[in-house]
C-alpha angles and dihedrals in degrees: 000000000000119000141161110237136188109222096169128019120256143092111341095237090056103041107036114101128184117225148133118278137168119275110256122246116226121237121227092277097039139088128215115215138184103234120240099169137354125209114228112226133185086236088066090064089050090049090055090052094044092244100114124103089250112057114190115190116248133290096056139135113238125207118112106201134032147168114222150131121277112243100166136011132202118247094256096048112098107152097074131040140200109288097028118133104230144169126211154128118291127240105234137250083039098061133170104269090090139077089256131017142172125255128198106248092224091059098042115107137174106261115245112256090223094064127071121226095273093048093047091050089054098047106079113056101032096041098041088048089052093044094052093041096051102033108027101030105028100025090218113206131205111267095026123126112251118194114200120190118209087017095174094050128094096265097034095048090058091052091050092054093044091048092052091047088054092053097252127147100245124210113188126200118205137169111235141016092259090064097049095078091047092053091049092050089052089059107266112158090205128019122200120197100208090201091061105024136049106246096207095048093045095048090048091050099046092046093050091245093308097109131208115319092197129021122197107201122182091154110060121184114072092357091063092047091052090049092058089056096054102033117128127238105284089008123159126223111199113203107210104160149325107249090155089066091238120106107209123228106222118223101225092191087060091051088050096049095045094039099230133137130235111209128188122213122199101167099192091062088072088064088061101037105029113015090163088064090054089055090048091051092050092049090052092047091051089050091051093045093050089050091050092242093121129029124164112248100232101188100170138017126199130194122246092258089056099060095120090050091049092053092045089052091054094044089054090071097223099098125109127213120351129329116214133188111219130193129014 
């Protein structure tokens, strides 16, 4: 079968090579699927560089989430069957940039009927990350002010929709006038263009001096710093990632004086420590998707032969919504 492999670590555009490899064989807790669509994640670029939390040894096929058809199930997998259209997280080193891949049985779910292949491929990581960040870590309440950085991006757009579905007042931060309209269409009550407006002053103004009760930060760097200056009393900053490339160094004395919490969110740990919660999150996301309350913002699709270009596009930092590779 055809697959994109990393044979030596480096930038995706430089190290991915297309070739023919053997079809993988599922273990007892795994599922083999024929890939319909693969969601492109920032973590894929980190995988190629050897900078992700999980570090498979080359050669490996990246691609962390897919939508596909089940063609074989491991002996201990009973909740899906051959022929089912599913979405799920891949079992590296047999990732999703291939004609067939392996999924971990515990993170394989029936795909919602209301989402097409591209939407289903983009549902799991971004939306489960947002769900756990907002509900499990930050305990977001209806009526609270939610500040979402990179609100028009793939991760941020999911948090915006989930925040609105929870009844929060959502303030989105974007970088550029072209992204303002997208953030408004996603449901933001207020959109801040950080290139034209001061984030701290604007958040303080639109919340009547109250500040943000919850901050969803997949950016780090200056975004985190700004958040600490407009966080509410007993506010919660959820650290989701560092797309800016700068890992902030929290001032704990500042957190003490202003009485706010700094919360980390590593979604995949829930698969190890609380798999029942992952099932609960997926069930709620399916409910929201079927009700039209959440819908992945698939902004661009690339063909299978364009995988390096898709990853380069994401790494460039100018994309909006999700990028998905379709077809094999």
